[in-house]
Every structure is written in structure tokens, then in C-alpha cells.
C-alpha positions as CSV (number, residue, x, y, z in Angstrom):
1,X,-65.3,28.5,-46.4
2,X,-63.8,25.2,-45.3
3,X,-64.0,22.0,-47.5
4,X,-64.5,18.6,-45.8
5,X,-64.7,15.0,-47.0
6,X,-68.0,13.4,-46.3
7,X,-69.8,10.1,-46.9
8,X,-73.6,10.3,-47.1
9,X,-75.0,7.7,-44.7
10,X,-78.7,8.4,-44.8
11,X,-81.4,10.9,-45.6
12,X,-82.9,13.5,-43.3
13,X,-86.2,15.5,-43.9
14,X,-87.1,16.9,-46.2
15,X,-84.6,14.9,-48.3
16,X,-81.1,16.1,-47.6
17,X,-78.1,13.8,-47.5
18,X,-76.8,13.3,-44.0
19,X,-73.2,12.4,-43.0
20,X,-71.0,12.9,-40.0
21,X,-67.8,15.0,-39.5
22,X,-66.0,15.1,-36.2
23,X,-69.2,14.0,-34.3
24,X,-71.4,16.6,-36.0
25,X,-74.3,15.9,-38.3
26,X,-73.7,17.4,-41.7
27,X,-76.7,18.1,-43.9
28,X,-76.1,18.3,-47.7
29,X,-78.8,19.1,-50.2
30,X,-78.6,16.9,-53.3
31,X,-76.6,14.2,-51.5
32,X,-77.3,10.6,-52.3
33,X,-76.8,7.7,-49.8
34,X,-73.4,6.2,-50.6
35,X,-71.9,9.3,-52.1
36,X,-68.3,10.2,-51.2
37,X,-68.3,14.0,-51.5
38,X,-66.2,17.1,-51.0
39,X,-68.5,19.4,-49.0
40,X,-68.3,23.1,-48.4
41,X,-69.3,24.2,-44.9
42,X,-71.9,27.0,-45.3
43,X,-73.0,27.2,-41.7
44,X,-71.6,25.5,-38.6
45,X,-73.5,25.2,-35.3
46,X,-72.7,23.5,-32.0
47,X,-74.2,20.2,-33.0
48,X,-74.6,20.3,-36.8
49,X,-73.3,21.7,-40.1
50,X,-75.1,22.9,-43.1
51,X,-73.0,22.1,-46.2
52,X,-73.2,22.4,-50.0
53,X,-72.0,19.8,-52.5
54,X,-68.6,21.0,-53.9
55,X,-67.6,17.8,-55.7
56,X,-68.6,14.2,-56.1
57,X,-65.5,12.2,-55.4
58,X,-67.2,8.8,-55.8
59,X,-70.9,8.7,-56.8
60,X,-73.3,6.4,-55.1
61,X,-74.7,3.5,-57.2
62,X,-78.1,5.3,-57.3
63,X,-76.8,8.7,-58.3
64,X,-78.0,9.7,-61.8
65,X,-76.8,12.4,-64.2
66,X,-79.5,15.1,-64.1
67,X,-81.1,15.6,-67.5
68,X,-81.7,19.3,-67.0
69,X,-78.9,21.5,-68.1
70,X,-79.9,24.2,-65.5
71,X,-79.8,21.9,-62.5
72,X,-76.4,22.8,-61.1
73,X,-77.2,26.5,-60.9
74,X,-81.0,26.7,-60.6
75,X,-82.7,26.4,-57.2
76,X,-86.0,25.1,-58.6
77,X,-85.5,21.3,-58.2
78,X,-83.4,19.3,-55.7
79,X,-83.9,15.6,-56.5
80,X,-82.9,15.2,-60.1
81,X,-79.8,13.3,-59.1
82,X,-82.2,10.3,-58.4
83,X,-84.4,8.3,-60.7
84,X,-88.2,8.9,-60.5
85,X,-88.7,5.7,-58.6
86,X,-85.9,6.5,-56.1
87,X,-87.3,10.0,-55.6
88,X,-90.7,8.4,-54.7
89,X,-89.0,6.0,-52.3
90,X,-87.1,8.8,-50.6
91,X,-90.2,10.9,-50.2
92,X,-92.1,8.0,-48.6
93,X,-89.2,7.4,-46.3
94,X,-89.1,11.1,-45.2
95,X,-92.9,11.2,-44.7
96,X,-92.8,8.0,-42.7
97,X,-90.0,9.5,-40.5
98,X,-91.9,12.8,-40.0
99,X,-95.1,11.0,-39.0
100,X,-93.3,8.6,-36.7
101,X,-92.0,11.6,-34.8
102,X,-95.6,12.3,-33.6
103,X,-96.4,8.6,-33.0
104,X,-98.1,7.9,-36.3
105,X,-97.2,4.6,-38.0
106,X,-98.8,2.0,-40.3
107,X,-99.3,1.7,-44.1
108,X,-98.8,4.7,-46.3
109,X,-100.0,4.9,-49.8
110,X,-97.9,6.8,-52.3
111,X,-99.3,8.0,-55.7
112,X,-96.8,8.6,-58.4
113,X,-97.2,11.6,-60.8
114,X,-98.3,10.6,-64.3
115,X,-95.6,12.8,-65.7
116,X,-92.2,13.8,-64.1
117,X,-91.4,16.5,-66.7
118,X,-93.4,19.3,-68.2
119,X,-95.9,18.9,-65.3
120,X,-95.6,22.4,-63.7
121,X,-98.5,24.6,-64.8
122,X,-97.9,27.3,-62.3
123,X,-94.5,29.0,-61.6
124,X,-93.1,32.0,-59.9
125,X,-90.6,33.8,-62.1
126,X,-88.2,36.4,-60.6
127,X,-87.0,39.5,-62.4
128,X,-84.0,41.8,-61.6
129,X,-83.3,45.4,-62.5
130,X,-81.7,44.4,-65.8
131,X,-85.0,42.5,-66.6
132,X,-83.4,39.1,-66.5
133,X,-86.2,36.7,-65.8
134,X,-86.2,33.1,-64.5
135,X,-85.7,31.3,-61.2
136,X,-83.4,32.1,-58.3
137,X,-80.0,30.5,-58.1
138,X,-79.4,28.1,-55.3
139,X,-78.7,29.9,-52.0
140,X,-78.8,33.2,-53.8
141,X,-81.1,36.0,-54.9
142,X,-79.5,36.1,-58.4
143,X,-81.9,35.4,-61.2
144,X,-81.0,32.4,-63.4
145,X,-82.3,32.2,-67.0
146,X,-84.0,28.7,-67.5
147,X,-85.1,28.6,-71.2
148,X,-84.9,24.8,-71.2
149,X,-86.5,24.1,-67.8
150,X,-87.7,20.5,-68.0
151,X,-90.6,20.8,-65.5
152,X,-92.4,23.7,-67.0
153,X,-95.6,23.0,-69.0
154,X,-95.5,24.1,-72.7
155,X,-97.7,27.1,-72.0
156,X,-95.4,28.4,-69.4
157,X,-92.3,27.9,-71.6
158,X,-94.0,29.9,-74.3
159,X,-94.8,32.7,-71.9
160,X,-91.2,32.7,-70.5
161,X,-89.7,32.8,-74.0
162,X,-92.0,35.6,-74.9
163,X,-90.9,37.7,-71.9
164,X,-87.2,36.9,-72.4
165,X,-87.4,37.9,-76.1
166,X,-89.5,41.0,-75.4
167,X,-88.1,42.6,-72.3
168,X,-90.1,45.8,-73.1
169,X,-93.1,43.8,-71.9
170,X,-91.7,43.8,-68.4
171,X,-92.6,47.0,-66.5
172,X,-89.9,48.9,-64.6
173,X,-89.9,47.8,-60.9
174,X,-91.1,44.3,-61.6
175,X,-89.7,41.7,-59.1
176,X,-92.0,38.7,-59.4
177,X,-94.2,37.2,-62.1
178,X,-96.9,34.6,-61.2
179,X,-97.5,32.5,-64.3
180,X,-100.3,30.0,-64.9
181,X,-100.9,27.8,-67.9
182,X,-103.9,25.7,-68.8
183,X,-103.6,21.9,-69.1
184,X,-103.7,22.0,-72.9
185,X,-100.6,24.1,-72.8
186,X,-101.8,26.6,-75.3
187,X,-102.7,29.5,-73.0
188,X,-100.9,31.2,-70.2
189,X,-101.7,34.1,-67.8
190,X,-99.5,36.3,-65.7
191,X,-99.8,38.4,-62.5
192,X,-97.1,40.8,-61.3
193,X,-95.6,42.1,-58.1
194,X,-93.1,44.9,-57.7
195,X,-92.6,48.6,-57.1
196,X,-94.4,50.2,-60.0
197,X,-94.9,53.8,-61.0
198,X,-98.4,54.9,-62.0
199,X,-99.1,53.8,-65.6
200,X,-96.1,51.6,-66.2
201,X,-98.1,48.4,-66.2
202,X,-99.5,49.1,-69.7
203,X,-96.8,46.9,-71.3
204,X,-98.3,43.7,-69.9
205,X,-102.0,44.5,-70.5
206,X,-101.8,42.2,-73.5
207,X,-101.1,39.2,-71.3
208,X,-104.2,37.7,-69.6
209,X,-104.3,37.6,-65.8
210,X,-106.5,34.4,-65.5
211,X,-107.1,31.1,-67.1
212,X,-109.9,28.6,-67.3
213,X,-109.2,25.0,-66.4
214,X,-111.2,21.8,-66.2
215,X,-110.2,19.1,-63.8
216,X,-112.9,16.7,-65.0
217,X,-115.7,18.1,-62.8
218,X,-116.5,21.4,-64.7
219,X,-114.6,24.5,-65.6
220,X,-112.9,26.8,-63.2
221,X,-111.4,30.2,-63.6
222,X,-108.1,30.8,-61.8
223,X,-106.1,34.0,-61.3
224,X,-102.4,33.9,-62.1
225,X,-101.6,36.1,-59.1
226,X,-103.8,33.9,-56.8
227,X,-103.2,30.5,-55.4
228,X,-103.4,27.6,-57.9
229,X,-102.1,24.0,-57.7
230,X,-99.1,23.4,-60.0
231,X,-99.9,19.9,-61.3
232,X,-103.4,19.5,-62.8
233,X,-102.9,15.8,-63.4
234,X,-102.2,15.1,-59.8
235,X,-104.9,17.5,-58.7
236,X,-107.4,15.4,-60.6
237,X,-106.2,12.3,-58.6
238,X,-106.6,14.2,-55.3
239,X,-110.1,15.4,-56.3
240,X,-111.1,11.8,-57.2
241,X,-110.2,10.6,-53.7
242,X,-111.7,13.6,-52.0
243,X,-115.0,13.1,-53.7
244,X,-115.0,9.4,-52.7
245,X,-114.5,10.4,-49.1
246,X,-117.4,12.8,-49.1
247,X,-119.9,11.4,-51.7
248,X,-123.6,11.6,-50.6
249,X,-122.9,13.5,-47.4
250,X,-125.5,16.1,-46.5
251,X,-123.6,19.0,-45.0
252,X,-119.9,19.7,-45.7
253,X,-117.7,22.7,-45.0
254,X,-114.3,23.6,-46.5
255,X,-111.7,26.0,-45.0
256,X,-109.1,27.6,-47.3
257,X,-111.3,27.0,-50.3
258,X,-109.6,29.5,-52.7
259,X,-111.4,29.9,-56.0
260,X,-113.0,26.5,-55.8
261,X,-110.5,23.9,-57.1
262,X,-111.8,21.3,-54.6
263,X,-115.1,23.0,-53.8
264,X,-116.7,22.7,-57.2
265,X,-116.2,18.9,-57.5
266,X,-117.3,18.5,-53.8
267,X,-120.5,20.5,-54.5
268,X,-121.5,18.0,-57.2
269,X,-121.5,15.0,-54.7
270,X,-122.8,16.5,-51.5
271,X,-126.1,18.2,-50.6
272,X,-124.8,21.4,-49.1
273,X,-121.3,22.9,-49.1
274,X,-120.1,26.1,-47.3
275,X,-116.6,27.3,-48.3
276,X,-114.6,29.7,-46.2
277,X,-111.7,31.7,-47.8
278,X,-109.8,34.7,-46.2
279,X,-108.9,36.2,-49.6
280,X,-112.0,38.2,-50.7
281,X,-111.0,38.2,-54.3
282,X,-110.5,34.4,-54.4
283,X,-113.9,34.0,-52.7
284,X,-115.6,36.2,-55.3
285,X,-114.0,34.2,-58.1
286,X,-115.2,31.0,-56.4
287,X,-118.8,32.4,-56.4
288,X,-118.4,33.2,-60.1
289,X,-117.1,29.7,-60.8
290,X,-120.0,28.2,-59.0
291,X,-122.5,30.3,-60.9
292,X,-120.8,29.4,-64.2
293,X,-121.2,25.7,-63.4
294,X,-124.8,26.3,-62.2
295,X,-124.2,25.0,-58.7
296,X,-126.8,26.3,-56.3
297,X,-125.9,24.2,-53.2
298,X,-122.6,26.0,-52.5
299,X,-121.8,29.3,-50.7
300,X,-118.5,31.1,-50.4
301,X,-117.9,33.1,-47.2
302,X,-114.9,35.5,-47.0
303,X,-113.3,35.5,-43.5
304,X,-110.3,34.5,-41.5
305,X,-110.1,30.8,-40.7
306,X,-109.4,31.2,-37.0
307,X,-112.6,33.2,-36.6
308,X,-114.9,30.4,-37.9
309,X,-117.0,28.7,-35.3
310,X,-119.1,25.7,-36.3
311,X,-122.3,25.0,-34.3
312,X,-124.7,23.4,-36.8
313,X,-124.7,19.8,-38.0
314,X,-121.6,19.0,-40.1
315,X,-121.0,15.6,-41.7
316,X,-117.5,16.5,-42.9
317,X,-114.9,19.3,-42.8
318,X,-112.3,19.7,-45.5
319,X,-109.1,21.8,-44.9
320,X,-106.4,22.7,-47.3
321,X,-104.2,25.2,-45.4
322,X,-101.0,26.9,-46.6
323,X,-97.6,25.6,-45.7
324,X,-97.8,27.0,-42.2
325,X,-100.6,24.6,-41.4
326,X,-103.5,25.2,-39.2
327,X,-103.6,28.1,-36.8
328,X,-104.0,26.9,-33.2
329,X,-107.4,28.6,-33.0
330,X,-108.5,26.6,-36.1
331,X,-107.5,23.4,-34.4
332,X,-109.4,24.3,-31.3
333,X,-112.5,25.2,-33.4
334,X,-112.3,21.9,-35.3
335,X,-112.1,19.9,-32.0
336,X,-115.2,21.8,-30.7
337,X,-117.0,21.5,-34.0
338,X,-119.8,18.9,-34.7
339,X,-117.8,17.5,-37.7
340,X,-117.9,13.7,-37.9
341,X,-115.2,13.5,-40.5
342,X,-112.1,15.6,-41.2
343,X,-110.2,15.5,-44.5
344,X,-106.9,17.4,-44.2
345,X,-105.0,18.1,-47.5
346,X,-101.5,19.4,-46.8
347,X,-98.5,20.6,-48.8
348,X,-96.2,20.4,-45.8
349,X,-95.7,17.1,-44.0
350,X,-94.0,18.8,-41.0
351,X,-97.0,21.0,-40.2
352,X,-99.4,18.2,-41.0
353,X,-97.7,16.0,-38.5
354,X,-97.8,18.8,-35.9
355,X,-101.5,19.4,-36.5
356,X,-102.4,15.7,-36.5
357,X,-100.8,15.3,-33.1
358,X,-103.2,17.8,-31.7
359,X,-106.3,16.5,-33.5
360,X,-106.0,12.7,-33.0
361,X,-106.5,10.6,-29.9
362,X,-105.5,10.8,-27.1
363,X,-105.0,14.6,-27.2
364,X,-107.8,15.4,-29.6
365,X,-111.1,13.6,-30.4
366,X,-110.4,12.3,-33.9
367,X,-108.9,9.0,-35.0
368,X,-106.7,8.7,-38.1
369,X,-108.2,6.3,-40.6
370,X,-105.9,6.8,-43.7
371,X,-103.0,8.8,-45.1
372,X,-102.1,9.0,-48.8
373,X,-99.3,11.0,-50.4
374,X,-99.3,12.4,-53.9
375,X,-96.1,13.3,-55.9
376,X,-97.4,16.7,-56.9
377,X,-93.9,18.0,-57.5
378,X,-91.5,15.5,-59.1
379,X,-87.9,16.5,-59.0
380,X,-88.3,18.2,-55.6
381,X,-88.7,17.1,-52.0
382,X,-92.2,18.5,-51.8
383,X,-95.3,16.3,-51.4
384,X,-99.1,16.7,-51.2
385,X,-100.7,14.6,-48.5
386,X,-104.3,13.7,-47.7
387,X,-105.1,12.6,-44.1
388,X,-108.6,11.4,-43.3
389,X,-109.8,11.4,-39.7
390,X,-113.1,10.2,-38.1
391,X,-114.5,11.6,-34.8
392,X,-113.9,9.1,-32.1
393,X,-115.7,10.8,-29.2
């Protein structure tokens, strides 16, 4: 592939460096504004080029030396060449730009993560045929060992070291391990995916498949193979704000409720809560979590989000969709619902912006009252965002 010189002039969503070569935009992951680089062309289109950083010829003043020894090879993080403060500023800039694309402007609150290392309590490890286990290499399907990963919580590090040192625990055919550790860091669970023969999962039966966690509003059991938030400290901050937005409301519904991470705290401050979750196993675990916490004002309903139609009185609706955002039918049902308030928690600013454009005035019938972003994933371009909307008509 061709090598080209490039100066990074600005950032482009979700956080790539952007320069120009022969009138074409060149996007370079891990580039820093002011960098003079040698860039390898990975893909060239009519109007733009996707490049990779081959060599830093002259570093930008804000470029830092990454502390993680796996950073150059591992694909897990992409912003460790910036300080924590500069990472946060970059994320705010990118979110502001994405929202401006759909006509949303104004003040934007950013919440920094309490810890920028050892914060990740959930991880997806990959395993190859030789039973090498770790993360994937950048732009590759090759597994990279990451024994000194700096973002893994202690419990996940212990589990990873155990699996590396005891490959006989890994069943033949294993491709993916879903690992989850509690906040104390002394307990981890694992779920598996792969092409297994009957009976060859016996080797991992000694490793639990679920953990119990407490976000400050009661204990919750989470399955390693199910969905769980990666950063419990930041989750606690999101829960605090969510509770404040819904406190003392009479009737609230939540879509994409999972096993109850947000549902259980909500149920403690509202009169009635109905939770919808498409994964029957997650909904069942949510019911168990509610019973364990002696919550009788909450019900979990298993069903697809796009099939939900709201007709009864509804003070607020809470949604926390996957990265693809809201299905068009869900947006339509929200607009037709009697909900007076909508709290949208998103892990993908691009799909959040798309959905807000359909929900807010003048297209929809909600007005946007606040947006707050949380640095759930330090060292990466990812953000968690909470948007609060009020029905306007």
C-alpha cells in the first residue's frame, strides 16, 4: 500500500484525525491535531481516503506516549495518545458536531469518569484455534494477548490470567468469552460462544456465569453472556441523574430494560414501573432481581420493542437501546404514546442524533430540555449520553 505524508488539521467523528492529500480527506485513527505523519493508505475512494498511522514524523504538542504496552497492537483502545482531559475535550467536540448535524446546539454537560484505568468490568475476549485468548489486533482478526491491559478491572485480569495459564479450561471450538467482574474486583464470571461438541463445556463449569453487583440502589444479578454496562462507577452517576429525572412520578415505562440495571433504582422512586425487554432470559433475571429486592411495583414484560403500543397514562418513558438506536416503529409508537417525558440513554451519539431529529420539534412532538454525556469508556472514542425530552404538543 502507498505511503503518504500528512498533517492532521482537525478531528472527525468519532475521533479520527483528519488531514488532506491531493484534495481528498484522509481519516487516520489515533491521529492528533498538529501531527506530521507518514500514513499508509488502507482504502481509497473518490472523495476520501482511509489511512493508518505508519510513523509519527513530528508529534503534535498534545500527543502523549501511551502508558499501555499493548496499545500499538491491540484494537481495544484508540485515544491513549491523548491525556484524559484532552480525550474528554475531543469527545465533547465530536458530540457537539454530531448533534449540530441535526440542528441541535446549546450547552452540553460532560461528566468525567472517576477512573481512567482499571475501570472496565465487562470485556469480550476472543479465542483462536490455538487457544490464544485476548483482544483482536487492530484491523485484523488475529488474537493479541493483553496480560497487562490497563483498562481491565482486577477481577477480569485475574480471570484472563487464569485462562491463559490454564488453556485446558478453554473448550475446543471456543471463539468468544464474555467476562464480567464485580466492582470489588474479587469475583468474575464468564459466558462462552463458539462451535462446541456435546459435552466439551465441562472444563469451564467451575467458572460462574453470573455475578451480583450493587450500584447503590440494591443488589442485581447480571449474566456474563448477557448485556451489562462496562463501568459501574459511571453507571452509578447515570442512575443518580435518571432517578432525579423520574422521582415521584406515578407511571413510568422502560424499553430495553435488560436485567434491571436502571429498572431497580427507578422502581424505588416511582409508583409503578413496567419494563419491556426482548430477551426472555434477561427479563426473567430482571423479575428475579426485583423479587430479591422486594420490589412489588415493577413488572417485566418480554417482547420486541417495535411491537409495544402505549395507550394508558404514562408520566415518563425511559429508553436505552443498543447501538443501532430506535427502530422506526419504536419512534412512531413513542410519538403516539401519552408519555409526557422521554429519557433517552444512548451508547451511540450518531444514532441518538438521528432519533432525536425524528422525535423533537418540528418533526416530532417533543422538545429537548437537556443533554449530558458520560465518559463511560476512557481511552476510547465511545460515550454514553442521556437526552431528556418533554412533550410539547
